[in-house]
Backbone as ProteinMPNN parsed JSONL, in Angstrom:
{"seq_chain_A": "MTPKMKATPCCGQQHHHQEAVDQVLAHLPQEDLLYDLAELFKIFGDSTRIKILYVLFERELCVCDIAQLLGMTQSAVSHQLRILKANSLVKFRRQGKTVFYSLDDDHVRSILALGMEHIQEE", "coords_chain_A": {"N_chain_A": [[0.789, -1.133, -0.075], [0.321, 2.322, -0.583], [2.214, 4.78, 1.328], [1.553, 7.639, 3.418], [-0.829, 9.669, 1.56], [-0.377, 12.437, -0.693], [-1.741, 15.689, -0.486], [-4.155, 16.703, -2.802], [-5.44, 18.965, -5.302], [-8.836, 19.707, -4.658], [-11.985, 20.681, -5.303], [-11.295, 23.291, -5.633], [-9.659, 23.645, -3.333], [-6.998, 22.716, -1.261], [-6.868, 20.068, 0.39], [-7.457, 17.343, 2.447], [-8.981, 14.615, 4.303], [-7.262, 13.242, 6.625], [-7.711, 11.282, 8.68], [-9.911, 9.858, 7.58], [-8.823, 9.035, 5.132], [-6.717, 7.305, 6.078], [-8.256, 5.502, 7.291], [-9.558, 4.181, 5.12], [-7.467, 3.257, 3.615], [-6.287, 1.424, 5.325], [-8.195, -0.743, 5.114], [-8.279, -1.321, 2.348], [-7.978, -3.722, -0.078], [-5.048, -5.643, -1.014], [-3.203, -5.0, -4.023], [-2.911, -7.01, -5.83], [-4.921, -8.662, -5.203], [-7.169, -6.943, -5.872], [-6.616, -6.852, -8.678], [-7.124, -9.543, -9.316], [-9.807, -9.782, -8.701], [-10.866, -7.967, -10.678], [-10.345, -9.337, -12.916], [-11.999, -11.545, -12.524], [-14.446, -10.304, -12.813], [-14.299, -9.769, -15.436], [-14.894, -12.109, -16.723], [-17.642, -12.318, -16.363], [-18.292, -10.495, -18.183], [-19.243, -11.264, -20.787], [-21.9, -12.011, -22.66], [-22.564, -14.673, -23.711], [-21.327, -16.342, -21.859], [-22.647, -15.546, -19.509], [-25.343, -16.406, -20.323], [-25.03, -19.128, -20.242], [-24.282, -19.531, -17.66], [-26.672, -18.769, -16.287], [-28.548, -20.725, -17.444], [-27.283, -22.831, -16.029], [-27.868, -21.927, -13.482], [-30.491, -22.643, -13.114], [-30.424, -25.614, -13.263], [-28.376, -28.595, -13.012], [-26.657, -29.596, -16.028], [-25.889, -31.199, -19.147], [-23.371, -30.745, -21.858], [-24.692, -30.976, -24.307], [-27.3, -30.46, -23.775], [-27.224, -27.809, -22.918], [-26.208, -26.68, -25.302], [-28.445, -26.986, -26.833], [-30.451, -25.555, -25.618], [-29.422, -23.005, -25.764], [-29.102, -22.601, -28.513], [-26.615, -23.138, -29.7], [-23.503, -24.487, -30.836], [-22.082, -27.453, -29.786], [-19.252, -27.377, -29.357], [-18.937, -24.603, -29.234], [-20.057, -24.122, -26.885], [-18.734, -25.73, -25.083], [-16.103, -24.672, -25.309], [-16.665, -22.154, -23.872], [-17.32, -23.197, -21.407], [-15.025, -24.243, -20.449], [-13.715, -21.875, -20.015], [-15.118, -20.935, -18.03], [-15.005, -22.824, -16.031], [-12.086, -22.832, -15.606], [-11.96, -20.496, -14.154], [-13.272, -21.192, -11.812], [-16.136, -20.961, -11.803], [-17.898, -22.747, -12.736], [-18.474, -26.224, -12.07], [-17.867, -29.802, -12.795], [-19.221, -33.127, -13.254], [-18.831, -36.555, -13.64], [-20.899, -38.929, -15.355], [-20.979, -42.019, -16.171], [-20.381, -41.892, -19.568], [-21.18, -39.218, -19.88], [-20.82, -35.851, -19.087], [-21.865, -33.66, -16.579], [-22.596, -30.161, -15.904], [-22.516, -27.714, -13.377], [-23.189, -24.981, -11.422], [-20.46, -23.602, -9.531], [-20.43, -22.954, -6.994], [-22.379, -21.546, -4.129], [-21.691, -18.902, -4.113], [-21.373, -18.104, -6.683], [-24.004, -18.304, -7.503], [-25.077, -16.292, -5.896], [-23.672, -13.961, -6.8], [-24.831, -13.755, -9.491], [-27.469, -13.535, -8.951], [-27.613, -11.182, -7.295], [-26.503, -9.338, -9.275], [-28.545, -9.421, -11.195], [-30.698, -8.471, -9.682], [-29.813, -5.813, -9.136], [-29.707, -4.638, -11.645], [-32.387, -4.742, -12.395], [-33.52, -2.864, -10.72], [-35.446, 0.07, -10.037]], "CA_chain_A": [[-0.009, -0.015, 0.052], [1.11, 3.551, -0.491], [2.376, 5.647, 2.468], [0.598, 8.739, 3.481], [-1.049, 10.333, 0.312], [-0.274, 13.893, -0.769], [-3.015, 16.494, -0.75], [-4.312, 17.115, -4.216], [-6.517, 20.063, -5.337], [-10.127, 19.311, -4.728], [-13.068, 21.612, -5.235], [-10.665, 24.486, -5.492], [-8.956, 23.812, -2.285], [-5.903, 21.693, -1.112], [-7.238, 19.419, 1.693], [-8.039, 15.855, 2.597], [-9.177, 14.292, 5.657], [-6.236, 12.195, 6.918], [-8.304, 10.187, 9.392], [-10.68, 9.077, 6.48], [-7.924, 8.387, 4.217], [-6.065, 6.267, 6.847], [-9.22, 4.271, 7.509], [-9.783, 3.423, 3.796], [-6.05, 2.537, 3.246], [-6.229, 0.278, 6.363], [-9.139, -1.743, 4.639], [-8.164, -1.415, 0.959], [-7.284, -4.889, -0.33], [-3.819, -5.524, -1.841], [-3.278, -4.697, -5.387], [-3.009, -8.244, -6.62], [-6.399, -9.129, -5.008], [-8.027, -6.19, -6.932], [-6.462, -7.339, -10.009], [-7.831, -10.847, -9.517], [-11.355, -9.257, -8.704], [-11.251, -7.361, -11.908], [-10.27, -10.516, -13.856], [-13.207, -12.314, -12.267], [-15.64, -9.656, -13.396], [-14.273, -9.741, -16.814], [-15.535, -13.346, -17.126], [-19.041, -11.885, -16.498], [-18.487, -9.387, -19.202], [-19.537, -11.882, -21.919], [-23.184, -12.398, -22.653], [-22.69, -16.053, -23.771], [-21.076, -16.949, -20.607], [-23.821, -15.149, -18.588], [-26.453, -17.184, -20.503], [-24.511, -20.514, -19.768], [-24.328, -19.462, -16.136], [-28.093, -18.793, -15.968], [-28.868, -21.949, -17.595], [-26.876, -23.766, -14.839], [-28.526, -21.46, -12.29], [-31.584, -23.494, -12.922], [-30.129, -27.02, -12.833], [-27.205, -29.212, -13.66], [-26.994, -30.055, -17.356], [-24.719, -31.597, -19.969], [-23.162, -29.857, -22.899], [-25.789, -31.194, -25.324], [-28.546, -29.801, -23.209], [-26.747, -26.302, -22.78], [-26.073, -26.185, -26.656], [-29.796, -26.984, -27.392], [-31.122, -24.562, -24.891], [-28.919, -21.583, -26.16], [-28.937, -22.586, -29.957], [-25.161, -22.94, -29.976], [-22.871, -25.682, -31.072], [-21.444, -28.248, -28.538], [-18.031, -26.9, -29.342], [-18.899, -23.271, -28.722], [-20.433, -24.213, -25.494], [-17.52, -26.313, -24.443], [-15.071, -23.604, -25.114], [-17.055, -21.271, -22.815], [-17.346, -23.918, -20.065], [-13.601, -24.307, -20.161], [-13.28, -20.648, -19.346], [-15.997, -20.772, -16.765], [-14.333, -23.764, -15.229], [-10.765, -22.276, -15.18], [-12.257, -19.458, -13.242], [-14.057, -21.736, -10.72], [-17.389, -20.556, -11.82], [-18.748, -24.049, -12.82], [-17.779, -27.534, -11.965], [-18.419, -30.89, -13.535], [-19.115, -34.453, -12.739], [-19.108, -37.534, -14.939], [-21.871, -39.988, -15.012], [-20.614, -42.725, -17.456], [-19.572, -40.973, -20.754], [-21.657, -37.963, -19.955], [-20.269, -34.919, -18.196], [-22.802, -32.67, -16.37], [-22.012, -29.033, -15.378], [-23.359, -27.013, -12.576], [-22.506, -23.717, -10.816], [-19.407, -24.167, -8.738], [-20.988, -22.948, -5.342], [-23.454, -20.645, -3.982], [-21.104, -17.656, -4.359], [-21.774, -17.914, -7.979], [-25.467, -18.038, -7.572], [-25.305, -15.019, -5.382], [-23.242, -12.959, -7.816], [-25.677, -13.741, -10.582], [-28.817, -13.067, -8.404], [-27.503, -9.78, -6.924], [-26.425, -8.581, -10.536], [-29.85, -9.316, -11.769], [-31.51, -7.569, -8.791], [-29.214, -4.584, -9.399], [-30.134, -4.039, -13.006], [-33.813, -4.547, -12.339], [-34.041, -1.696, -9.764], [-35.888, 1.35, -10.881]], "C_chain_A": [[0.868, 1.258, -0.107], [1.081, 4.218, 0.991], [1.305, 6.741, 2.391], [0.536, 9.357, 2.058], [-0.804, 11.819, 0.429], [-1.635, 14.506, -0.967], [-3.03, 16.845, -2.159], [-5.455, 18.166, -4.239], [-7.833, 19.289, -5.408], [-11.215, 20.456, -4.493], [-12.439, 22.993, -4.968], [-9.693, 24.652, -4.293], [-8.013, 22.644, -1.98], [-6.194, 21.199, 0.306], [-7.567, 18.057, 1.466], [-8.268, 15.671, 4.031], [-8.438, 13.055, 6.111], [-6.818, 11.021, 7.573], [-9.076, 9.146, 8.521], [-9.873, 8.301, 5.507], [-7.164, 7.298, 4.84], [-6.99, 5.062, 7.022], [-9.411, 3.495, 6.359], [-8.507, 2.685, 3.495], [-5.887, 1.398, 4.149], [-7.017, -1.021, 5.773], [-9.072, -2.111, 3.118], [-7.377, -2.824, 0.857], [-5.952, -4.837, -1.122], [-4.131, -5.638, -3.39], [-3.471, -6.054, -6.261], [-4.342, -8.954, -6.443], [-7.445, -8.332, -5.753], [-7.799, -6.491, -8.15], [-7.26, -8.556, -10.256], [-9.31, -10.676, -9.591], [-11.725, -8.818, -10.071], [-11.241, -8.496, -12.83], [-11.557, -11.275, -13.73], [-14.482, -11.658, -12.922], [-15.54, -9.533, -14.947], [-14.869, -10.979, -17.548], [-17.072, -13.145, -17.338], [-19.365, -10.993, -17.542], [-18.914, -10.007, -20.648], [-20.873, -12.546, -21.843], [-23.369, -13.995, -22.824], [-22.448, -16.644, -22.587], [-22.17, -16.648, -19.61], [-24.991, -16.174, -18.955], [-26.156, -18.65, -20.079], [-24.762, -20.546, -18.255], [-25.902, -19.478, -15.747], [-28.87, -19.919, -16.224], [-28.609, -22.908, -16.396], [-27.348, -23.192, -13.534], [-29.763, -22.286, -12.031], [-31.455, -24.973, -12.474], [-28.887, -27.484, -13.491], [-27.527, -29.744, -15.019], [-25.574, -30.354, -18.03], [-24.591, -30.699, -21.069], [-24.168, -29.868, -23.944], [-26.853, -30.315, -25.019], [-28.262, -28.271, -23.409], [-26.865, -25.855, -24.224], [-27.493, -26.14, -27.198], [-30.454, -25.833, -26.995], [-30.734, -23.223, -25.518], [-28.849, -21.537, -27.642], [-27.515, -22.436, -30.441], [-24.625, -24.487, -30.331], [-22.21, -26.313, -29.873], [-20.027, -27.575, -28.337], [-17.822, -25.502, -28.885], [-19.292, -23.295, -27.173], [-19.274, -24.805, -24.661], [-16.389, -25.406, -24.212], [-15.463, -22.67, -23.984], [-17.017, -21.927, -21.426], [-16.043, -23.98, -19.742], [-13.049, -23.022, -19.433], [-13.926, -20.462, -18.004], [-15.334, -21.785, -15.611], [-12.952, -23.381, -14.507], [-10.97, -21.239, -14.14], [-13.024, -19.865, -12.006], [-15.441, -21.218, -10.522], [-18.352, -21.87, -12.047], [-17.796, -25.142, -12.411], [-18.523, -28.538, -12.72], [-18.402, -32.284, -12.839], [-19.474, -35.459, -13.753], [-19.994, -38.636, -14.546], [-21.804, -40.943, -16.312], [-19.88, -41.997, -18.517], [-20.18, -39.601, -20.641], [-21.04, -37.082, -18.914], [-21.437, -33.911, -17.949], [-22.149, -31.553, -15.74], [-23.075, -28.445, -14.457], [-22.552, -25.927, -12.051], [-21.624, -24.227, -9.778], [-19.801, -24.045, -7.285], [-22.048, -21.803, -5.337], [-22.934, -19.238, -4.077], [-21.505, -17.118, -5.772], [-23.142, -17.53, -8.179], [-25.724, -16.674, -7.041], [-24.908, -13.901, -6.184], [-24.326, -12.651, -8.795], [-27.121, -13.115, -10.167], [-28.658, -11.491, -7.987], [-27.272, -8.839, -8.29], [-27.698, -8.388, -11.126], [-30.658, -8.299, -10.957], [-31.09, -6.262, -8.998], [-29.82, -3.887, -10.54], [-31.613, -3.921, -13.186], [-34.403, -3.496, -11.43], [-34.439, -0.701, -10.63], [-35.341, 2.629, -10.124]], "O_chain_A": [[2.054, 1.223, 0.219], [0.081, 4.184, 1.707], [0.399, 6.792, 1.559], [1.561, 9.565, 1.408], [-0.99, 12.407, 1.494], [-2.545, 13.907, -1.541], [-2.007, 17.26, -2.704], [-6.291, 18.235, -3.339], [-7.929, 18.31, -6.148], [-11.201, 21.08, -3.431], [-12.971, 23.775, -4.18], [-8.983, 25.655, -4.217], [-8.302, 21.564, -2.495], [-5.814, 21.834, 1.29], [-7.931, 17.654, 0.361], [-7.821, 16.448, 4.875], [-8.946, 11.941, 5.988], [-6.546, 9.885, 7.184], [-8.974, 7.925, 8.636], [-10.147, 7.164, 5.123], [-6.94, 6.317, 4.13], [-6.628, 3.889, 6.93], [-9.448, 2.267, 6.443], [-8.563, 1.51, 3.132], [-5.333, 0.393, 3.705], [-6.571, -2.159, 5.919], [-9.709, -3.065, 2.671], [-6.371, -3.072, 1.521], [-5.825, -3.901, -1.912], [-5.092, -6.233, -3.879], [-4.15, -6.065, -7.288], [-4.831, -9.689, -7.301], [-8.452, -8.869, -6.213], [-8.776, -6.438, -8.896], [-7.989, -8.652, -11.244], [-9.996, -11.303, -10.398], [-12.761, -9.219, -10.602], [-12.219, -8.596, -13.571], [-12.163, -11.622, -14.744], [-15.38, -12.309, -13.455], [-16.515, -9.247, -15.642], [-15.263, -10.943, -18.714], [-17.689, -13.667, -18.266], [-20.531, -10.712, -17.822], [-18.918, -9.251, -21.619], [-21.048, -13.511, -21.099], [-24.225, -14.575, -22.157], [-23.263, -17.467, -22.172], [-22.566, -17.568, -18.895], [-25.577, -16.752, -18.039], [-27.064, -19.314, -19.58], [-25.365, -21.465, -17.701], [-26.273, -20.254, -14.867], [-29.785, -20.222, -15.457], [-29.472, -23.614, -15.875], [-27.255, -23.883, -12.519], [-30.072, -22.605, -10.883], [-32.131, -25.495, -11.587], [-28.387, -26.853, -14.422], [-28.604, -30.317, -15.186], [-24.475, -29.943, -17.657], [-25.505, -29.914, -21.324], [-24.498, -28.801, -24.463], [-27.302, -29.51, -25.836], [-29.06, -27.574, -24.036], [-27.492, -24.829, -24.486], [-27.746, -25.259, -28.021], [-31.005, -25.108, -27.823], [-31.602, -22.39, -25.779], [-28.537, -20.448, -28.123], [-27.224, -21.741, -31.414], [-25.296, -25.494, -30.104], [-21.806, -25.569, -28.979], [-19.683, -27.247, -27.201], [-16.809, -25.154, -28.277], [-18.812, -22.494, -26.371], [-18.958, -24.288, -23.589], [-15.789, -25.341, -23.139], [-14.598, -22.401, -23.15], [-16.721, -21.282, -20.42], [-15.831, -23.738, -18.554], [-12.206, -23.019, -18.536], [-13.375, -19.933, -17.039], [-15.213, -21.443, -14.435], [-12.684, -23.515, -13.313], [-10.122, -21.135, -13.254], [-13.404, -19.005, -11.212], [-15.93, -21.033, -9.407], [-19.468, -21.93, -11.531], [-16.571, -25.022, -12.405], [-19.614, -28.293, -13.235], [-17.61, -32.516, -11.927], [-20.321, -35.238, -14.619], [-19.834, -39.223, -13.476], [-22.452, -40.7, -17.33], [-18.771, -41.523, -18.272], [-19.658, -38.751, -21.362], [-20.742, -37.609, -17.842], [-21.968, -33.353, -18.91], [-21.171, -31.801, -15.035], [-24.28, -28.6, -14.651], [-21.33, -25.922, -12.205], [-21.964, -25.226, -9.145], [-19.534, -24.924, -6.466], [-22.481, -21.25, -6.348], [-23.787, -18.351, -4.124], [-21.881, -15.967, -5.994], [-23.465, -16.585, -8.9], [-26.501, -15.925, -7.633], [-25.658, -12.933, -6.304], [-24.731, -11.5, -8.959], [-27.777, -12.364, -10.889], [-29.503, -10.663, -8.328], [-27.799, -7.729, -8.366], [-27.996, -7.276, -11.561], [-31.234, -7.369, -11.521], [-31.998, -5.433, -9.059], [-30.348, -2.777, -10.469], [-32.088, -3.129, -13.999], [-35.614, -3.277, -11.384], [-33.965, -0.534, -11.754], [-35.553, 3.753, -10.58]]}, "name": "protein", "num_of_chains": 1, "seq": "MTPKMKATPCCGQQHHHQEAVDQVLAHLPQEDLLYDLAELFKIFGDSTRIKILYVLFERELCVCDIAQLLGMTQSAVSHQLRILKANSLVKFRRQGKTVFYSLDDDHVRSILALGMEHIQEE"}
């Protein structure tokens, strides 16, 4: 973290409230954690991946079912699932030759639900 911050012009005056700045700095996550968080949110920045996550929000499905629901090729769905899996947003289980995908945990479900709630607010 940075040491004490220098005063910068604000609203035509040079001032800041050191106690408030110190309090925020004490709770600000490390730079690498903020970078990782930004990378996670980039994954949510693709509408195809959001569609896949919402399909899996409802229930566990295989690639074939996801592809059918979204009108996509299995190859395209598999590519997106690899990205989602690499970022710990989905998990899979095998049943014979079939691979079923689901949301990785309740955190993913919460992120989706809160995001939807936020954009639906008026």
